[in-house]
N, C-alpha and C positions, 0 to 999 in steps of 0.2 A: 601445152596440152593439159587440160583440166580433168579429163576422164581417167580415173585411176585404173580402170580395167584395161584400157588401151595402153597406158603407160606400163603397167605390169606385164601385159602380154608382149609388148615390144622389148622390154628388158629380158624376159624369158627367151624369146626368139633370138635376141642378140647373143645371149649366153650360149644357146644351143649352136648357133652358127659359128661363133668364135671358138668354142671348145672342140667342135668336130674336127677342125684341121689339126689341132694338137693331139687329140686322142688317136686319130688315124695315123698321124706321123709317128707317134711313139710306138704304136702297135707294129707298124711296118719296120721300124728300127729293130725291134725285138726279133722279128722273124727274118730280117736281113742283116743280122748283127755284124757278121764278118765283112760284108760288103760296105756297110755304113762306116765301120771302124777304118777300113782301108781308104774310103773316100775322105773321111775326116783327116787322116794322116797325110794324104795327098795334098790337102788344102792347108797343111801346116798346123792342124789342131790335133793334139794327142788323142788317139783312139781310146786311151784310158778314161777320157771324159765322157765316153758314150753312156755309161750307166747314169751319170748325172743328167745328161741330155734326155734320156728316156724318162727318168723320174720327173724332170721338169715338164716334159710334154704330156705324159700320161697323167701324172699327179696334178699338175697345174690345170690341165684340161678338165679333169673330173671335178676339181674344186670350183672352177668357173661354171661348169655345167650345173652343179648343185647349188651354186651361190654361197659358198662358205669362205669367209675371209676374202671376199671378192676384191675389195679395194687393194689389199696388200698383194694378192696373187696377180691381179691385173697389172699392177705396177711392175712386178717382177717379169711377167710375160711380155710386157711392152719392151722392157730392156732386152730380154732374150730375143725377141723378134728383130730388134734393131741390130743387135750384135751378130746374130746369125745371118742377117741380110748383108751386113758389111763383110763378114768373113767368107761367106760362100757365094754371094751373088753380085757384089759390087764390081762390075767389070765394064767400064766405059768402053763403048764400041761393040759390045756383045748385047744385042737387043734382047735376046731371050733371057739372059741373066739379069739384065736391068729391069725387065718386067717383074721378075721374081723379087728383086731388091725393092722396087716400089710397092709390090704387094706386101712385103714385110713391113714397110713404113706405114702403109694403110692399116694393117693389122695392129701395129703399135698405137696408131691413132684411135682405133676402136677400143683398145684396152684402156687408153687414157680417158675415154668417155666413161668407162666403167669405174675408173678411179674417181672421177668427178661425181658420178651419179649413183654408184653402188649397184647392187644386184636386183633391186626392186623387192616388192613385198612377197612375190612368189619364189622365195629362196630360203635357204637355211638362215642366212643373215637376217632376212625379213622376219622370219619366225622368231629368232632369238631376240630381235629388237622389240617384238611384241606388237 
């Protein structure tokens, strides 16, 4: 694509779409803290990690939304998506969970696209780059 307006609009929309799931998930974990901690413990993940999960989802989501340190944050969120998919959704024979697992894999793929191509010109990274 040679049209910079379309490229930058697509990058912005991609950041909005990718960040929305993380911002909303982090927000929901704050307001459903006890239930989320219990679910994590049930799945073998210490509930004490929940503050880190909330920080990753909310903080990472906001950084992606505004396009700051995008390549680094996208790389970390790709790993987070894969890890959470494996820990919470990889259940061969359970179609519902496997859909969520593959959704996480697809999200990781989207973040790897951001690692490769950055946030675009309409971002903090783009403004800092000049």
